[in-house]
MIFI-690258 format. One record per residue (C-alpha): residue number from 1; x, y, z; residue in one letter. Coordinates in steps of 0.001 Angstrom, whole numbers. Layout:
<rec NUM,<X,Y,Z>,A>,
...
***
This chain:
<rec 1,<9457,14929,-15418>,M>,
<rec 2,<9724,12597,-18389>,E>,
<rec 3,<7695,9454,-18936>,K>,
<rec 4,<8377,6532,-21283>,T>,
<rec 5,<5882,4440,-23213>,A>,
<rec 6,<3432,2287,-21274>,R>,
<rec 7,<4969,-861,-19866>,T>,
<rec 8,<4138,-3935,-17769>,Y>,
<rec 9,<1953,-4014,-14664>,R>,
<rec 10,<1721,-6406,-11713>,F>,
<rec 11,<5245,-7795,-12178>,V>,
<rec 12,<6233,-8328,-8568>,S>,
<rec 13,<4799,-8025,-5081>,K>,
<rec 14,<8141,-8328,-3311>,Q>,
<rec 15,<8267,-5900,-396>,V>,
<rec 16,<11456,-4392,1033>,M>,
<rec 17,<11771,-2576,4330>,R>,
<rec 18,<11716,1201,3974>,A>,
<rec 19,<15083,2862,4456>,R>,
<rec 20,<14194,6522,3835>,G>,
<rec 21,<13768,8743,6827>,G>,
<rec 22,<13382,12411,5965>,H>,
<rec 23,<9588,12537,5828>,I>,
<rec 24,<8578,9300,7506>,L>,
<rec 25,<7970,10964,10871>,V>,
<rec 26,<5516,13338,9224>,L>,
<rec 27,<3902,10524,7286>,L>,
<rec 28,<3439,8376,10364>,M>,
<rec 29,<1257,11066,11883>,S>,
<rec 30,<-880,10951,8752>,L>,
<rec 31,<-964,7157,8554>,V>,
<rec 32,<-2120,6797,12137>,L>,
<rec 33,<-5114,9074,11554>,F>,
<rec 34,<-7095,7842,8502>,P>,
<rec 35,<-9825,10394,9292>,V>,
<rec 36,<-8930,14039,8705>,D>,
<rec 37,<-9393,16944,11118>,L>,
<rec 38,<-12926,17527,9846>,F>,
<rec 39,<-14014,13944,10497>,G>,
<rec 40,<-13941,12992,6813>,R>,
<rec 41,<-12746,9521,5851>,Q>,
<rec 42,<-9575,9756,3731>,T>,
<rec 43,<-10101,8721,118>,T>,
<rec 44,<-8263,5876,-1577>,N>,
<rec 45,<-6535,8440,-3783>,L>,
<rec 46,<-5211,10270,-717>,E>,
<rec 47,<-3945,6982,700>,Q>,
<rec 48,<-2100,6286,-2576>,F>,
<rec 49,<-501,9729,-2370>,Q>,
<rec 50,<808,8905,1103>,R>,
<rec 51,<2158,5573,-144>,C>,
<rec 52,<3869,7343,-3057>,A>,
<rec 53,<5624,9778,-705>,E>,
<rec 54,<7075,6894,1309>,V>,
<rec 55,<8164,5107,-1889>,V>,
<rec 56,<9798,8267,-3285>,A>,
<rec 57,<11588,9033,-24>,D>,
<rec 58,<12925,5479,209>,T>,
<rec 59,<14244,5490,-3365>,L>,
<rec 60,<15836,8926,-2971>,F>,
<rec 61,<17571,7719,192>,A>,
<rec 62,<18946,4768,-1770>,R>,
<rec 63,<20667,7106,-4268>,T>,
<rec 64,<22710,8740,-1515>,G>,
<rec 65,<21250,12195,-2280>,D>,
<rec 66,<23443,13224,-5253>,P>,
<rec 67,<23766,16902,-6159>,D>,
<rec 68,<21519,16411,-9177>,Q>,
<rec 69,<19090,13641,-10007>,L>,
<rec 70,<16714,13057,-12891>,C>,
<rec 71,<13563,11004,-12414>,V>,
<rec 72,<11776,9168,-15211>,R>,
<rec 73,<8493,7361,-14555>,I>,
<rec 74,<7151,4670,-16867>,V>,
<rec 75,<3736,5646,-18228>,S>,
<rec 76,<873,4416,-16052>,H>,
<rec 77,<-2588,5628,-15078>,Q>,
<rec 78,<-1204,6494,-11637>,A>,
<rec 79,<2188,7860,-12755>,D>,
<rec 80,<1160,11420,-11860>,W>,
<rec 81,<878,10420,-8196>,I>,
<rec 82,<4521,9304,-8162>,L>,
<rec 83,<5534,12366,-10167>,D>,
<rec 84,<3943,14663,-7594>,Q>,
<rec 85,<5420,12698,-4693>,A>,
<rec 86,<8930,12825,-6181>,C>,
<rec 87,<8740,16593,-6568>,N>,
<rec 88,<7389,17101,-3044>,D>,
<rec 89,<9954,14810,-1428>,V>,
<rec 90,<12823,16308,-3469>,A>,
<rec 91,<11845,19744,-2160>,A>,
<rec 92,<11892,18457,1429>,L>,
<rec 93,<15310,16921,827>,R>,
<rec 94,<16527,20100,-940>,T>,
<rec 95,<17432,17845,-3856>,L>,
<rec 96,<17682,19303,-7377>,S>,
<rec 97,<15746,17402,-10035>,L>,
<rec 98,<16962,17957,-13602>,V>,
<rec 99,<15957,16846,-17093>,Q>,
<rec 100,<17139,13368,-18066>,C>,
<rec 101,<19882,13424,-20695>,Q>,
<rec 102,<22378,10925,-22100>,A>,
<rec 103,<24305,9095,-20728>,P>,
<rec 104,<21608,8943,-17987>,Y>,
<rec 105,<24064,8110,-15208>,T>,
<rec 106,<21986,10130,-12740>,N>,
<rec 107,<18601,8769,-13852>,E>,
<rec 108,<16183,7181,-11383>,L>,
<rec 109,<13798,5091,-13490>,L>,
<rec 110,<10581,4004,-11749>,I>,
<rec 111,<7788,1682,-12935>,A>,
<rec 112,<4600,1005,-11004>,I>,
<rec 113,<4211,-2767,-10761>,T>,
<rec 114,<1453,-3225,-8209>,D>,
<rec 115,<-1373,-898,-7245>,I>,
<rec 116,<-4786,-1597,-5802>,G>,
<rec 117,<-7310,-1490,-2984>,V>,
<rec 118,<-8855,-4359,-1027>,R>,
<rec 119,<-11776,-4261,1387>,Y>,
<rec 120,<-11917,-7216,3777>,V>,
<rec 121,<-15280,-7886,5382>,E>,
<rec 122,<-15276,-7811,9191>,L>,
<rec 123,<-17539,-9508,11733>,E>,
<rec 124,<-19135,-6091,12160>,D>,
<rec 125,<-20866,-5732,8801>,A>,
<rec 126,<-20828,-1933,9107>,D>,
<rec 127,<-17065,-1765,8540>,F>,
<rec 128,<-14372,-3039,6171>,Y>,
<rec 129,<-10646,-3504,6687>,W>,
<rec 130,<-9051,-1408,3906>,R>,
<rec 131,<-5653,-2176,2391>,E>,
<rec 132,<-4158,301,-108>,V>,
<rec 133,<-990,-1003,-1807>,T>,
<rec 134,<1572,610,-4094>,L>,
<rec 135,<4539,-1339,-5447>,G>,
<rec 136,<7306,-241,-7806>,V>,
<rec 137,<10387,-1548,-9559>,S>,
<rec 138,<13198,976,-9951>,A>,
<rec 139,<16608,1276,-11557>,S>,
<rec 140,<18506,3324,-8999>,V>,
<rec 141,<21804,5175,-9585>,P>,
<rec 142,<24070,4763,-6576>,V>,
<rec 143,<27488,6155,-5741>,I>,
<rec 144,<30253,4126,-4123>,D>,
<rec 145,<31536,6664,-1599>,A>,
<rec 146,<34897,4931,-1187>,S>,
<rec 147,<35661,4513,-4900>,A>,
<rec 148,<33680,7574,-6068>,Q>,
<rec 149,<32195,5337,-8726>,K>,
<rec 150,<28629,5292,-10034>,R>,
<rec 151,<26724,2057,-10462>,S>,
<rec 152,<23131,891,-10833>,R>,
<rec 153,<20935,-1405,-8760>,V>,
<rec 154,<17403,-2686,-9299>,T>,
<rec 155,<15082,-2213,-6343>,E>,
<rec 156,<11585,-3554,-5784>,R>,
<rec 157,<9693,-1745,-3095>,F>,
<rec 158,<6121,-1929,-1897>,G>,
<rec 159,<4193,-7,727>,Y>,
<rec 160,<694,-563,2094>,A>,
<rec 161,<-1613,1430,4346>,L>,
<rec 162,<-4240,-399,6396>,N>,
<rec 163,<-7214,981,8289>,D>,
<rec 164,<-10935,421,8819>,T>,
<rec 165,<-13571,2254,6804>,V>,
<rec 166,<-17303,2647,7133>,D>,
<rec 167,<-19023,337,4652>,A>,
<rec 168,<-21457,3109,3757>,S>,
<rec 169,<-18574,5416,2715>,S>,
<rec 170,<-17164,3220,-75>,I>,
<rec 171,<-18782,5265,-2839>,A>,
<rec 172,<-17319,8443,-1345>,E>,
<rec 173,<-13718,7260,-909>,I>,
<rec 174,<-13336,5794,-4408>,E>,
<rec 175,<-12634,7859,-7536>,S>,
<rec 176,<-14374,6133,-10479>,P>,
<rec 177,<-12253,8123,-12954>,G>,
<rec 178,<-9226,6165,-11714>,Y>,
<rec 179,<-9754,2415,-11911>,D>,
<rec 180,<-6992,1687,-9415>,F>,
<rec 181,<-8958,3442,-6635>,T>,
<rec 182,<-11909,1057,-6980>,V>,
<rec 183,<-11441,-1751,-4481>,G>,
<rec 184,<-12061,-5487,-4498>,T>,
<rec 185,<-14175,-6822,-1623>,T>,
<rec 186,<-13117,-9988,202>,I>,
<rec 187,<-16123,-11623,1857>,R>,
<rec 188,<-16055,-13715,5024>,L>,
<rec 189,<-16937,-17365,4433>,N>,
<rec 190,<-19700,-17423,7004>,R>,
<rec 191,<-21064,-20799,5852>,S>,
<rec 192,<-17628,-22325,6444>,S>,
<rec 193,<-17551,-20790,9923>,F>,
<rec 194,<-20962,-22319,10660>,W>,
<rec 195,<-19926,-25800,9495>,K>,
<rec 196,<-16481,-25846,11123>,S>,
<rec 197,<-17187,-24055,14433>,V>,
<rec 198,<-20767,-23158,15246>,A>,
<rec 199,<-22546,-26314,14094>,E>,
<rec 200,<-20169,-28782,15871>,P>,
<rec 201,<-20401,-26670,19035>,A>,
<rec 202,<-24202,-26913,18994>,I>,
<rec 203,<-24076,-30669,18379>,V>,
<rec 204,<-21653,-31174,21281>,I>,
<rec 205,<-23747,-28943,23538>,G>,
<rec 206,<-26910,-30872,22659>,T>,
<rec 207,<-25178,-34198,23352>,S>,
<rec 208,<-24050,-33008,26776>,V>,
<rec 209,<-27605,-31943,27654>,V>,
<rec 210,<-28972,-35336,26551>,M>,
<rec 211,<-26416,-37198,28690>,V>,
<rec 212,<-27287,-35066,31724>,I>,
<rec 213,<-31014,-35731,31215>,L>,
<rec 214,<-30345,-39465,30809>,L>,
<rec 215,<-28416,-39699,34094>,F>,
<rec 216,<-31070,-37595,35825>,T>,
<rec 217,<-33830,-39935,34624>,A>,
<rec 218,<-31920,-43059,35783>,R>,
<rec 219,<-31212,-41586,39211>,S>,
<rec 220,<-34921,-41076,39735>,Q>,
***
């Protein structure tokens, strides 16, 4: 599959609803179980591969499954994940992928625009909420079935997988050789929670106790 020169990153975070359906049932079974059959936490790279399969399936569905389709992916550190996903999904759809040649009327051009991992701190400090996101912008060849005419549309599509991970497993689920698998940690603002909720509650509780003691003393 061909790749062009490196291009922009983090262009858009617009998310569309997935419209592909051939492999989504299979993927849902994988998404719902972030721990594999051997009890191992899925890695961030594996989560990205699952996201890429959903993205590829959705974009292929948008083309209307032509007899032949060529896929070109803009150069990116994670382009190989999309390349692999496109080949796997094309095989499931029994879709023939061919080399891209002029005039490129059957070319599906894909650029990764958003990719990353976030860990959100939970009240239970032993776990994080993990969010793995993959977003793309694509130039999609479509066929007007009524007019039998080819045209092109630009699609922006994003997909995210969320689950909880053991805080002690972070080093195991990241792949340092791929920067995009290293997550950013979002910490809870515990001091803000103390000032806005806990501290006022204690003050109010103390005031109530003082009032009760005052009335008790007067009654005696």
